[in-house]
DRENGUBA-492202 format. One record per residue: residue number from 1; residue in one letter; x, y, z of N, C-alpha, C, O in turn; chain. Coordinates in pm, 1 decimal, decimal comma. Layout:
NUM | A | X | Y | Z | X | Y | Z | X | Y | Z | X | Y | Z | A;
...
//
This chain:
1 | M | 11690,4 | -1408,4 | -4703,0 | 11572,8 | -1359,3 | -4658,2 | 11533,5 | -1460,5 | -4563,8 | 11543,9 | -1578,3 | -4598,2 | A;
2 | A | 11481,4 | -1425,5 | -4427,3 | 11429,1 | -1513,7 | -4335,8 | 11257,4 | -1493,3 | -4344,6 | 11208,2 | -1383,7 | -4371,5 | A;
3 | V | 11190,6 | -1592,6 | -4322,8 | 11050,0 | -1552,0 | -4285,4 | 11026,4 | -1564,6 | -4145,7 | 11076,4 | -1655,8 | -4079,9 | A;
4 | V | 10960,4 | -1486,4 | -4102,7 | 10928,7 | -1468,2 | -3949,0 | 10762,8 | -1452,0 | -3954,2 | 10700,9 | -1354,0 | -3995,4 | A;
5 | G | 10719,7 | -1550,7 | -3911,7 | 10547,3 | -1558,1 | -3919,1 | 10503,3 | -1555,9 | -4034,9 | 10518,3 | -1656,2 | -4104,7 | A;
6 | E | 10439,6 | -1445,2 | -4084,4 | 10409,7 | -1408,5 | -4242,0 | 10472,1 | -1298,0 | -4282,6 | 10421,3 | -1232,2 | -4373,4 | A;
7 | R | 10597,6 | -1256,1 | -4221,0 | 10640,2 | -1141,2 | -4236,7 | 10782,4 | -1204,0 | -4307,6 | 10840,2 | -1304,1 | -4265,3 | A;
8 | S | 10825,4 | -1123,3 | -4424,4 | 10984,7 | -1166,1 | -4452,2 | 11075,1 | -1047,3 | -4386,9 | 11046,4 | -927,6 | -4381,9 | A;
9 | V | 11197,1 | -1115,4 | -4335,9 | 11261,5 | -1014,1 | -4296,4 | 11415,3 | -1032,3 | -4366,2 | 11473,2 | -1140,7 | -4373,6 | A;
10 | I | 11468,8 | -902,8 | -4415,9 | 11584,3 | -916,5 | -4481,0 | 11690,1 | -833,4 | -4379,2 | 11667,0 | -729,1 | -4317,9 | A;
11 | Q | 11809,8 | -911,0 | -4381,2 | 11953,0 | -868,5 | -4309,3 | 12014,2 | -792,3 | -4390,2 | 12050,0 | -857,1 | -4488,6 | A;
12 | V | 12040,9 | -693,2 | -4395,0 | 12155,5 | -605,8 | -4489,8 | 12273,7 | -610,5 | -4412,0 | 12265,8 | -593,0 | -4290,5 | A;
13 | T | 12382,6 | -632,1 | -4467,4 | 12511,8 | -625,5 | -4399,7 | 12601,8 | -565,9 | -4507,2 | 12583,5 | -592,2 | -4626,0 | A;
14 | R | 12693,9 | -489,7 | -4467,1 | 12815,7 | -424,6 | -4540,6 | 12954,3 | -522,0 | -4495,4 | 12980,5 | -564,2 | -4382,7 | A;
15 | M | 13015,2 | -537,5 | -4595,7 | 13158,5 | -635,2 | -4594,7 | 13266,0 | -509,1 | -4521,2 | 13354,6 | -549,0 | -4445,6 | A;
16 | L | 13255,0 | -391,7 | -4542,3 | 13334,4 | -268,7 | -4489,3 | 13266,7 | -160,8 | -4437,6 | 13185,1 | -102,6 | -4509,1 | A;
17 | P | 13291,4 | -117,7 | -4302,6 | 13217,0 | 24,0 | -4266,0 | 13237,5 | 106,6 | -4349,6 | 13338,2 | 110,7 | -4420,2 | A;
18 | R | 13120,1 | 203,6 | -4353,6 | 13132,5 | 333,6 | -4469,2 | 13118,3 | 424,8 | -4356,0 | 13038,2 | 413,1 | -4263,3 | A;
19 | T | 13218,5 | 531,3 | -4376,4 | 13211,5 | 654,7 | -4304,2 | 13122,3 | 732,5 | -4391,9 | 13151,8 | 741,7 | -4511,1 | A;
20 | P | 13003,0 | 796,5 | -4340,1 | 12922,6 | 902,7 | -4397,4 | 12985,9 | 1012,0 | -4413,4 | 13057,5 | 1061,2 | -4326,2 | A;
21 | A | 12963,1 | 1069,6 | -4544,9 | 12999,6 | 1211,9 | -4567,4 | 12888,1 | 1305,3 | -4478,3 | 12784,4 | 1262,7 | -4427,5 | A;
22 | P | 12934,2 | 1430,0 | -4474,7 | 12842,2 | 1541,1 | -4423,7 | 12718,6 | 1538,2 | -4502,4 | 12716,4 | 1530,1 | -4625,2 | A;
23 | F | 12611,0 | 1545,6 | -4422,7 | 12481,8 | 1543,9 | -4468,5 | 12465,9 | 1642,6 | -4589,8 | 12479,5 | 1763,1 | -4568,7 | A;
24 | G | 12436,4 | 1594,3 | -4721,3 | 12385,9 | 1667,4 | -4808,6 | 12500,2 | 1697,0 | -4908,8 | 12477,7 | 1760,6 | -5011,8 | A;
25 | T | 12637,9 | 1644,4 | -4873,4 | 12733,0 | 1627,0 | -4965,2 | 12786,8 | 1493,4 | -4989,2 | 12777,8 | 1406,8 | -4902,2 | A;
26 | D | 12833,8 | 1474,9 | -5085,0 | 12938,7 | 1344,6 | -5150,7 | 13075,3 | 1352,5 | -5112,3 | 13123,4 | 1459,7 | -5075,6 | A;
27 | T | 13140,4 | 1249,3 | -5117,8 | 13294,1 | 1279,8 | -5092,6 | 13377,2 | 1398,8 | -5164,6 | 13481,9 | 1440,6 | -5115,0 | A;
28 | G | 13329,0 | 1445,1 | -5272,6 | 13390,8 | 1541,4 | -5307,8 | 13322,1 | 1710,1 | -5269,4 | 13341,2 | 1822,6 | -5315,4 | A;
29 | G | 13254,9 | 1665,0 | -5185,4 | 13208,5 | 1827,4 | -5141,1 | 13113,2 | 1878,5 | -5208,6 | 13090,7 | 1994,9 | -5175,4 | A;
30 | T | 13029,3 | 1827,3 | -5313,4 | 12936,8 | 1864,5 | -5373,9 | 12812,1 | 1849,2 | -5347,3 | 12778,3 | 1733,7 | -5321,3 | A;
31 | A | 12721,8 | 1939,7 | -5345,3 | 12574,4 | 1916,4 | -5285,4 | 12518,8 | 1805,6 | -5330,9 | 12547,9 | 1784,6 | -5448,7 | A;
32 | M | 12442,1 | 1717,9 | -5277,0 | 12383,4 | 1627,9 | -5352,2 | 12232,6 | 1632,8 | -5307,1 | 12193,1 | 1667,2 | -5195,7 | A;
33 | A | 12171,8 | 1600,8 | -5391,4 | 12000,3 | 1631,2 | -5382,3 | 11916,0 | 1493,8 | -5303,9 | 11921,3 | 1380,2 | -5350,9 | A;
34 | R | 11865,2 | 1517,1 | -5220,1 | 11809,1 | 1405,4 | -5141,8 | 11671,6 | 1358,3 | -5267,7 | 11589,8 | 1438,4 | -5313,1 | A;
35 | M | 11678,5 | 1229,2 | -5297,1 | 11594,9 | 1173,0 | -5374,7 | 11459,3 | 1082,6 | -5310,4 | 11451,0 | 1033,5 | -5197,8 | A;
36 | M | 11375,5 | 1079,6 | -5402,1 | 11242,0 | 1002,4 | -5344,3 | 11178,3 | 956,1 | -5443,3 | 11183,2 | 992,0 | -5560,9 | A;
37 | I | 11098,6 | 849,8 | -5379,8 | 11003,7 | 784,8 | -5511,1 | 10874,0 | 760,5 | -5413,3 | 10886,1 | 724,9 | -5296,1 | A;
38 | D | 10745,4 | 785,1 | -5479,4 | 10633,7 | 789,5 | -5401,5 | 10522,0 | 689,7 | -5483,2 | 10479,2 | 686,1 | -5598,5 | A;
39 | C | 10501,6 | 620,1 | -5373,8 | 10390,1 | 519,1 | -5472,2 | 10269,7 | 570,9 | -5538,9 | 10221,0 | 516,1 | -5637,8 | A;
40 | R | 10221,2 | 679,1 | -5482,8 | 10122,1 | 749,8 | -5568,4 | 10143,0 | 805,9 | -5699,5 | 10047,4 | 843,8 | -5767,1 | A;
41 | D | 10279,0 | 814,5 | -5745,2 | 10278,4 | 866,9 | -5881,1 | 10320,5 | 724,5 | -5964,5 | 10362,5 | 733,5 | -6079,9 | A;
42 | M | 10305,7 | 589,8 | -5896,3 | 10305,3 | 470,7 | -6001,1 | 10171,1 | 422,4 | -6041,5 | 10070,3 | 441,9 | -5973,6 | A;
43 | P | 10172,8 | 364,5 | -6144,1 | 10043,0 | 300,2 | -6171,4 | 9991,6 | 180,0 | -6063,5 | 10062,0 | 79,9 | -6049,8 | A;
44 | S | 9883,2 | 192,8 | -5998,4 | 9859,3 | 68,9 | -5902,0 | 9706,8 | 73,0 | -5888,1 | 9643,6 | 175,0 | -5915,7 | A;
45 | D | 9646,7 | -43,6 | -5843,2 | 9523,3 | -67,7 | -5823,7 | 9500,3 | -42,5 | -5665,0 | 9384,2 | -24,7 | -5628,5 | A;
46 | S | 9605,0 | -40,1 | -5568,3 | 9611,4 | -64,0 | -5447,9 | 9592,3 | 64,5 | -5370,1 | 9551,2 | 57,6 | -5254,3 | A;
47 | N | 9621,3 | 189,0 | -5430,0 | 9626,4 | 343,7 | -5394,0 | 9722,8 | 330,2 | -5285,5 | 9689,9 | 374,2 | -5175,4 | A;
48 | C | 9846,8 | 271,0 | -5301,9 | 9946,8 | 279,9 | -5184,2 | 9982,4 | 452,6 | -5178,8 | 9981,6 | 527,7 | -5276,4 | A;
49 | T | 10010,9 | 487,3 | -5046,4 | 10042,1 | 607,0 | -5032,8 | 10202,4 | 609,1 | -4964,3 | 10239,1 | 712,8 | -4909,0 | A;
50 | L | 10275,6 | 514,9 | -4969,5 | 10399,6 | 515,4 | -4924,9 | 10519,6 | 592,1 | -4998,9 | 10542,3 | 566,9 | -5117,2 | A;
51 | A | 10597,0 | 687,1 | -4927,4 | 10689,7 | 759,6 | -4990,7 | 10829,1 | 731,8 | -4927,2 | 10843,9 | 739,8 | -4805,3 | A;
52 | I | 10934,0 | 698,1 | -5013,3 | 11050,1 | 662,6 | -4943,2 | 11144,6 | 769,0 | -5012,1 | 11143,9 | 800,1 | -5131,3 | A;
53 | A | 11222,2 | 816,0 | -4916,7 | 11346,9 | 919,7 | -4959,0 | 11457,2 | 880,1 | -4882,7 | 11449,8 | 823,4 | -4773,7 | A;
54 | G | 11592,4 | 921,0 | -4961,1 | 11691,7 | 904,7 | -4908,3 | 11836,2 | 959,1 | -4985,7 | 11828,3 | 986,1 | -5105,5 | A;
55 | D | 11941,9 | 971,5 | -4928,8 | 12052,7 | 1059,6 | -5000,3 | 12116,6 | 966,4 | -5078,8 | 12152,3 | 1008,5 | -5188,8 | A;
56 | D | 12144,0 | 838,2 | -5050,1 | 12209,6 | 733,8 | -5133,2 | 12114,6 | 664,0 | -5229,5 | 12028,8 | 594,2 | -5175,2 | A;
57 | V | 12114,0 | 670,6 | -5380,5 | 12026,7 | 660,7 | -5474,7 | 12027,9 | 489,1 | -5455,7 | 11916,2 | 437,2 | -5453,2 | A;
58 | E | 12130,8 | 410,4 | -5444,1 | 12133,9 | 296,0 | -5457,6 | 12049,8 | 233,3 | -5331,8 | 11977,2 | 135,1 | -5347,6 | A;
59 | D | 12063,8 | 289,7 | -5222,9 | 11997,9 | 238,4 | -5108,9 | 11849,4 | 258,0 | -5126,4 | 11766,9 | 171,6 | -5096,7 | A;
60 | L | 11820,8 | 372,6 | -5174,7 | 11668,8 | 413,3 | -5184,6 | 11607,7 | 286,5 | -5315,9 | 11504,7 | 219,8 | -5305,4 | A;
61 | L | 11697,2 | 283,5 | -5421,3 | 11619,2 | 161,3 | -5517,5 | 11602,2 | 40,1 | -5458,1 | 11502,4 | -28,4 | -5480,9 | A;
62 | D | 11715,0 | -3,5 | -5362,6 | 11678,3 | -146,0 | -5306,5 | 11569,7 | -133,4 | -5227,2 | 11487,1 | -224,4 | -5233,0 | A;
63 | A | 11541,2 | -2,1 | -5122,3 | 11425,6 | -14,9 | -5066,4 | 11317,1 | -4,3 | -5118,2 | 11220,0 | -44,6 | -5054,1 | A;
64 | A | 11297,8 | 52,4 | -5249,3 | 11187,0 | 75,3 | -5310,2 | 11154,9 | -61,7 | -5370,0 | 11040,4 | -103,1 | -5351,6 | A;
65 | V | 11235,4 | -133,3 | -5435,0 | 11227,7 | -266,2 | -5498,9 | 11176,0 | -372,0 | -5392,5 | 11096,6 | -463,3 | -5414,9 | A;
66 | L | 11228,6 | -345,4 | -5289,3 | 11173,1 | -428,5 | -5156,6 | 11045,7 | -431,4 | -5149,9 | 10987,6 | -539,7 | -5144,6 | A;
67 | H | 10976,2 | -309,5 | -5148,8 | 10840,4 | -262,1 | -5124,8 | 10755,6 | -331,9 | -5238,3 | 10650,4 | -393,9 | -5223,0 | A;
68 | A | 10825,3 | -307,9 | -5356,5 | 10744,7 | -340,0 | -5448,2 | 10708,9 | -490,1 | -5465,0 | 10597,5 | -536,6 | -5489,5 | A;
69 | T | 10819,5 | -552,7 | -5447,8 | 10822,6 | -683,6 | -5456,4 | 10742,9 | -747,4 | -5342,8 | 10660,6 | -835,6 | -5367,1 | A;
70 | S | 10766,7 | -703,6 | -5218,9 | 10673,9 | -761,4 | -5086,8 | 10528,4 | -736,7 | -5072,4 | 10435,9 | -811,5 | -5041,2 | A;
71 | K | 10534,3 | -595,8 | -5107,6 | 10384,5 | -546,8 | -5101,7 | 10285,1 | -539,3 | -5225,7 | 10162,5 | -545,2 | -5216,5 | A;
72 | H | 10358,6 | -525,2 | -5343,7 | 10294,4 | -523,6 | -5456,3 | 10308,5 | -632,7 | -5550,3 | 10265,7 | -631,6 | -5665,8 | A;
73 | G | 10370,2 | -725,6 | -5494,6 | 10384,8 | -888,1 | -5597,2 | 10499,5 | -873,8 | -5718,7 | 10526,2 | -968,0 | -5793,4 | A;
74 | H | 10564,3 | -739,9 | -5727,7 | 10626,0 | -734,9 | -5872,2 | 10767,6 | -853,2 | -5849,3 | 10815,0 | -898,9 | -5745,3 | A;
75 | D | 10800,1 | -872,3 | -5972,7 | 10914,6 | -946,1 | -5970,5 | 11052,0 | -874,4 | -5967,4 | 11064,9 | -790,5 | -6056,6 | A;
76 | D | 11147,6 | -888,2 | -5891,2 | 11261,6 | -803,1 | -5896,9 | 11335,0 | -825,9 | -6044,2 | 11333,6 | -942,1 | -6085,0 | A;
77 | G | 11386,5 | -745,4 | -6111,4 | 11424,6 | -760,1 | -6230,2 | 11476,8 | -622,2 | -6279,5 | 11439,8 | -519,4 | -6222,8 | A;
78 | P | 11553,9 | -619,8 | -6374,2 | 11609,1 | -503,4 | -6450,5 | 11481,6 | -404,7 | -6511,2 | 11496,1 | -283,0 | -6522,7 | A;
79 | E | 11367,5 | -469,0 | -6544,3 | 11250,1 | -372,7 | -6595,0 | 11211,1 | -298,8 | -6488,8 | 11199,2 | -176,5 | -6496,1 | A;
80 | L | 11185,6 | -374,8 | -6369,7 | 11119,4 | -299,3 | -6257,2 | 11220,5 | -194,9 | -6187,4 | 11184,3 | -92,1 | -6130,2 | A;
81 | R | 11336,8 | -233,5 | -6200,3 | 11443,7 | -146,6 | -6161,9 | 11460,7 | -17,8 | -6212,7 | 11467,9 | 84,4 | -6144,3 | A;
82 | E | 11468,2 | -26,6 | -6360,1 | 11458,6 | 77,5 | -6437,6 | 11346,4 | 154,2 | -6408,3 | 11360,3 | 275,1 | -6389,3 | A;
83 | G | 11219,8 | 93,0 | -6401,0 | 11114,2 | 183,3 | -6374,2 | 11104,7 | 269,2 | -6245,7 | 11070,2 | 385,8 | -6226,7 | A;
84 | I | 11143,4 | 179,5 | -6172,1 | 11139,5 | 263,2 | -6019,4 | 11264,7 | 391,3 | -6014,9 | 11252,6 | 489,9 | -5942,3 | A;
85 | R | 11376,6 | 369,9 | -6100,5 | 11487,1 | 452,4 | -6120,8 | 11418,8 | 572,7 | -6197,0 | 11445,4 | 690,1 | -6171,0 | A;
86 | G | 11333,3 | 535,1 | -6288,0 | 11292,5 | 634,3 | -6361,9 | 11201,4 | 738,9 | -6312,4 | 11192,5 | 853,4 | -6356,8 | A;
87 | G | 11118,0 | 673,8 | -6191,2 | 11044,4 | 758,3 | -6077,4 | 11105,4 | 823,5 | -5995,4 | 11036,5 | 892,0 | -5919,9 | A;
88 | L | 11227,3 | 826,4 | -5982,0 | 11282,4 | 910,1 | -5842,6 | 11282,2 | 1047,1 | -5912,2 | 11281,1 | 1069,1 | -6033,3 | A;
89 | K | 11283,9 | 1151,8 | -5790,1 | 11284,6 | 1270,4 | -5792,4 | 11334,6 | 1339,6 | -5677,0 | 11320,1 | 1290,5 | -5565,1 | A;
90 | P | 11400,8 | 1465,8 | -5697,6 | 11457,7 | 1541,5 | -5589,8 | 11321,9 | 1555,6 | -5499,8 | 11212,3 | 1596,7 | -5538,0 | A;
91 | A | 11361,1 | 1508,4 | -5364,9 | 11249,6 | 1517,2 | -5255,2 | 11225,8 | 1674,6 | -5235,9 | 11114,0 | 1698,8 | -5190,3 | A;
92 | E | 11311,9 | 1795,7 | -5262,3 | 11261,5 | 1910,1 | -5240,9 | 11156,1 | 1962,5 | -5335,7 | 11080,4 | 2053,2 | -5301,1 | A;
93 | A | 11151,0 | 1909,5 | -5447,5 | 11063,1 | 1952,6 | -5538,8 | 10921,1 | 1892,0 | -5507,5 | 10815,8 | 1953,3 | -5524,7 | A;
94 | A | 10932,5 | 1757,7 | -5456,9 | 10785,0 | 1703,4 | -5399,2 | 10729,0 | 1756,8 | -5283,5 | 10611,5 | 1748,1 | -5248,0 | A;
95 | M | 10848,8 | 1829,2 | -5210,2 | 10800,0 | 1890,7 | -5063,5 | 10728,9 | 2043,3 | -5091,3 | 10668,9 | 2102,4 | -5001,5 | A;
96 | A | 10741,9 | 2088,7 | -5205,1 | 10703,8 | 2248,5 | -5242,7 | 10578,1 | 2260,3 | -5264,2 | 10530,5 | 2370,1 | -5293,3 | A;
//
């Protein structure tokens, strides 16, 4: 992580290029649910309204942890990740 001014910048790199599967499918061809996390569903004094969605649950979890640590001051750890993972829900249900 590098600090630029007062902002933290994280550079994410992958060791091997990943060929994405067609939208909404995994490599086995079965439908995948787009998942999301919404700060409004989490206990908070800041009334944050950020919602993050994605098809890759691990990428979504990483983005939500980054937000929780950088904007809300949480410490990254198993308890935070389990709490965020427990708050994930299908995006389609949230948009209904």
